[in-house]
C-alpha positions in Angstrom: 39.9 96.9 156.1 37.5 99.0 154.0 36.4 96.0 152.1 35.8 94.0 155.3 33.8 96.8 156.9 31.8 97.1 153.7 31.1 93.4 153.6 30.1 93.5 157.2 27.7 96.4 156.7 26.2 94.7 153.6 25.7 91.4 155.6 24.0 93.4 158.4 21.7 95.2 155.9 20.7 91.9 154.3 19.9 90.4 157.7 17.8 93.4 158.6 15.9 93.2 155.3 15.3 89.4 155.8 14.0 90.0 159.2 11.7 92.8 158.0 10.3 90.7 155.2 9.9 87.7 157.5 8.1 89.7 160.2 4.7 89.8 158.4 4.8 86.1 157.7 5.7 85.3 161.3 2.9 87.6 162.4 0.4 85.9 160.2 1.5 82.5 161.2 1.4 83.4 164.9 -1.9 85.3 164.8 -4.3 82.2 164.6 -3.1 80.6 167.8 -4.1 83.7 169.8 -7.8 82.6 170.3 -6.5 79.2 171.5 -4.5 80.9 174.2 -7.4 83.0 175.3 -9.5 79.9 175.5 -6.8 78.0 177.3 -6.5 80.6 180.0 -10.0 80.1 181.3 -9.4 76.4 181.3 -6.3 76.9 183.5 -8.2 79.4 185.7 -10.8 76.7 186.5 -8.6 74.5 188.6 -7.0 77.5 190.5 -10.5 78.7 191.4 -10.8 75.6 193.7 -8.0 76.9 195.9 -9.3 78.1 199.3 -7.4 81.5 199.2 -9.1 82.9 196.0 -12.7 82.2 196.2 -14.5 85.4 195.0 -12.1 86.5 192.2 -11.7 83.0 190.8 -15.5 82.6 190.4 -15.8 85.8 188.4 -12.9 85.3 186.0 -14.5 82.4 184.1 -17.8 84.4 183.6 -15.8 87.3 182.2 -13.7 85.3 179.9 -16.3 82.9 178.6 -18.1 85.4 176.2 -14.8 85.9 174.3 -14.6 82.2 173.3 -17.6 82.1 171.0 -16.3 85.0 168.9 -14.3 82.9 166.5 -17.0 80.3 165.4 -19.3 82.9 163.8 -16.6 83.8 161.2 -16.2 80.1 160.4 -19.9 79.7 160.2 -20.2 82.6 157.8 -17.5 81.2 155.6 -19.1 77.8 155.6 -22.5 79.3 154.7 -21.1 81.5 152.0 -19.5 78.5 150.2 -22.8 76.6 149.5 -24.2 79.8 147.9 -21.4 80.0 145.4 -21.7 76.3 144.8 -25.4 76.6 144.2 -25.0 79.5 141.8 -22.4 77.7 139.6 -24.7 74.8 138.5 -27.5 77.2 137.8 -25.3 79.2 135.4 -24.2 76.0 133.7 -27.7 74.8 133.1 -28.5 77.8 130.8 -29.4 76.2 127.4 -31.8 77.3 124.6 -34.4 74.8 125.7 -34.2 75.7 129.4 -34.3 79.4 128.5 -37.4 78.8 126.3 -39.2 76.9 129.0 -38.4 79.5 131.7 -39.4 82.5 129.5 -42.5 84.6 129.9 -45.7 83.6 128.0 -45.4 86.5 125.6 -41.8 85.8 124.9 -42.7 82.1 124.3 -45.4 83.1 121.8 -42.9 85.3 120.0 -40.4 82.5 119.8 -43.0 80.0 118.6 -44.2 82.5 115.9 -40.7 83.1 114.7 -39.9 79.3 114.6 -43.1 78.8 112.5 -42.1 81.7 110.2 -38.7 80.0 109.7 -40.4 76.7 108.9 -42.6 78.5 106.3 -39.5 80.0 104.8 -37.8 76.7 104.2 -41.1 75.1 103.0 -41.5 77.9 100.4 -37.8 77.4 99.4 -38.3 73.7 98.8 -41.6 74.1 97.0 -40.5 77.0 94.8 -37.2 75.3 93.9 -39.0 72.2 92.6 -41.7 74.3 90.8 -39.2 76.6 89.0 -36.9 73.8 88.1 -39.7 71.7 86.6 -41.3 74.7 84.8 -38.0 75.8 83.3 -37.1 72.3 82.2 -40.5 71.8 80.5 -40.4 75.1 78.8 -36.9 74.6 77.4 -37.9 71.2 76.1 -41.0 72.6 74.5 -39.0 75.4 72.7 -36.6 72.8 71.3 -39.5 70.7 70.0 -41.1 73.6 68.1 -37.8 75.1 66.9 -38.3 73.4 63.4 -42.1 73.8 63.2 -43.3 75.8 60.2 -46.9 76.5 61.4 -49.0 76.6 64.5 -50.6 73.3 63.6 -47.1 71.6 63.3 -46.1 73.1 66.7 -49.2 71.8 68.4 -48.6 68.3 66.9 -45.0 68.4 68.1 -46.1 69.3 71.6 -49.0 66.9 71.8 -51.5 67.3 74.5 -49.1 68.5 77.2 -50.1 71.4 79.4 -47.8 74.4 79.8 -47.2 78.0 79.0 -46.2 77.4 75.4 -49.3 75.3 74.5 -51.3 78.2 76.0 -49.6 80.7 73.6 -50.2 78.4 70.6 -53.9 77.9 71.5 -54.4 81.7 71.9 -52.8 82.3 68.5 -54.9 79.7 66.8 -58.1 81.0 68.5 -57.4 84.5 67.3 -56.6 83.4 63.8 -59.9 81.4 63.6 -62.0 84.2 65.1 -60.4 86.8 62.7 -61.0 84.6 59.6 -62.1 86.7 56.6 -60.4 89.9 57.8 -57.9 91.5 55.5 -55.9 93.3 58.2 -53.0 91.2 59.5 -51.8 93.9 61.8 -55.1 93.8 63.8 -54.8 90.0 64.1 -51.2 90.3 65.4 -52.1 93.1 67.8 -55.0 91.1 69.3 -52.8 88.0 69.5 -50.1 90.0 71.3 -52.7 91.3 73.8 -53.7 87.7 74.5 -50.0 86.8 74.9 -49.5 89.7 77.4 -52.4 88.4 79.5 -51.0 84.9 79.6 -47.5 86.3 80.6 -49.0 88.4 83.4 -51.0 85.4 84.7 -47.8 83.3 84.6 -45.9 86.0 86.5 -48.6 86.1 89.2 -48.5 82.3 89.5 -44.8 81.9 89.6 -44.4 84.6 92.2 -46.7 83.0 94.7 -44.9 82.7 98.0 -42.4 85.5 97.3 -44.6 88.0 99.2 -44.4 85.7 102.2 -40.6 85.6 102.1 -40.5 89.4 101.8 -42.8 89.7 104.8 -40.8 87.3 107.0 -37.5 88.8 106.0 -38.6 92.4 106.8 -40.7 91.8 110.0 -38.9 88.9 111.8 -36.1 91.1 113.3 -38.7 93.6 114.7 -40.8 90.8 116.2 -37.7 89.3 117.8 -36.8 92.8 119.1 -40.3 93.0 120.7 -39.7 89.8 122.5 -36.3 91.0 123.7 -37.8 94.3 125.0 -40.5 92.4 126.8 -38.0 90.0 128.4 -35.6 92.7 129.5 -38.6 94.6 131.0 -39.5 91.5 133.0 -35.9 91.1 134.1 -35.8 94.6 135.5 -39.0 94.0 137.3 -37.5 90.9 138.9 -34.4 92.9 139.9 -36.6 95.5 141.6 -38.5 92.7 143.5 -35.4 90.8 144.6 -33.5 94.1 145.3 -30.2 92.6 144.0 -28.0 93.2 141.0 -26.2 89.9 141.2 -25.3 88.6 137.8 -26.7 85.1 138.6 -30.1 86.8 139.1 -30.0 89.1 136.1 -28.3 86.9 133.5 -31.1 84.3 132.9 -33.8 86.9 132.1 -31.5 88.8 129.8 -30.4 85.6 128.1 -34.1 84.6 127.5 -34.8 88.0 126.0 -31.7 87.9 123.7 -32.8 84.4 122.6 -35.9 86.0 121.0 -33.7 88.3 119.0 -31.5 85.4 117.9 -34.5 83.4 116.7 -35.8 86.5 114.8 -32.5 86.8 113.0 -32.5 83.1 112.2 -35.9 83.5 110.6 -35.1 86.8 108.8 -31.7 86.2 107.3 -32.6 83.0 105.3 -35.8 84.6 104.1 -34.0 87.6 102.6 -31.4 85.4 101.0 -34.0 83.0 99.6 -36.1 85.9 98.3 -33.1 87.4 96.4 -32.3 84.0 95.0 -35.8 83.4 93.7 -35.9 86.9 92.3 -33.0 86.0 90.0 -34.4 82.5 89.1 -37.9 84.0 88.4 -36.4 86.6 86.2 -34.6 83.9 84.1 -37.8 81.9 83.9 -39.8 84.9 82.7 -37.3 85.4 80.0 -38.0 81.9 78.8 -41.7 82.8 78.8 -41.0 85.8 76.6 -39.1 83.6 74.2 -42.1 81.3 74.1 -44.4 84.2 73.4 -42.2 85.4 70.6 -42.1 81.9 69.1 -45.9 81.7 69.0 -46.1 85.2 67.5 -43.7 84.2 64.7 -45.6 81.1 63.9 -48.8 83.1 63.7 -47.2 85.6 61.4 -46.0 82.8 59.1 -49.5 81.3 58.9 -51.0 84.7 58.1 -48.4 85.3 55.3 -48.9 81.8 54.0 -52.7 82.2 53.9 -52.4 85.5 52.1 -49.9 84.1 49.6 -52.3 81.3 48.7 -55.1 83.7 48.2 -53.0 85.9 45.9 -51.9 82.8 43.9 -55.5 81.7 43.5 -56.5 85.2 42.4 -53.6 85.2 39.8 -54.9 81.9 38.4 
C-alpha cells in the first residue's frame, strides 16, 4: 500500500510539473490570437447594431473599439523597417577592401598612403640596383686580384689587367704616378707614405660611391612608421568628428573610418620593415666589399715596394761595378 501511494503521489507530482512547464508555452501560443478576437468582436457588433431595440449603444460601440484594431500593425511595420537597415549594413561591411578604404579616405590620409607607397617603391629599386652593383663590383675585383697574384711589378700588373676600369687599376695608377713623381729621391719611406695617402683617398671615394642609396634606406626605415602613424591619427580624428556629427556610436558608422586610419599604419610598416632589413643586408655586403678593396690597396702597395727595392738594388749593383 505504501508503494502504491508513493507511486500515485509521484505520478501526481509529475503531472503538476508537466502542467506548470506547459503553461508558458500554451500562454505564448494562445496570446497572438487575442487581437484577432478583439477585431472580430466589432465585426459581430455591426450586424447587431441594425436591430431596432439597440440603436444608440450599438452605434457607439464600433467607434470605441475601432481605435484598438490599428495597434498591432505598427509593431509589424517597425519590424519590417528594421530588417532592411540590418540588410543594408551587412553589404557595406563586406565591401571594406584596401582599395575601397583608400578611395574613401581623407585627402591627407591619401597623400600619406601615396607617399609611403612611393617610399616602398624606392626601397625595392635601391635593393635591386645595389644588389647588381655590389655583385658586379665584387666579381670584377676578385678577378683582378687573381690576375695580379703572380705579377712581380706594377708594370706587369697593369699589363695583366689591360685597359679595364676599376678600383685596382686606380691603385696601380696612383702607385706608378707617385713612383714617377718621386724619381731621384733616396727616401723610400716617403714614397710609400705618399702612395699610402693616395690609396686612402681612393678607398674613401669608393666607400662614398658604394654607400650611395644606403642613407635613403635608413631614412625610409626610420621615418615610415611615424608617417603612417600621422595618417592614422588624422584618420581617427576625422572618424570622431563624423561620430559627433552623426550622433551615433554604431560600429557600422565607426568601423570604416578607423579601418582607413589603420591602413595608413599598415602601409607605413610595409615600407619600413623591408627598408630596415635591406639596409642591414647591404651593411654586411658593403663591409665584405670594402675588405676586398683593402686587399687591393695592400697588393698595390706591395708591388710598389718591390719596384722600389728592385730599383735600389740595381743602383747598388751599378755602383759596385
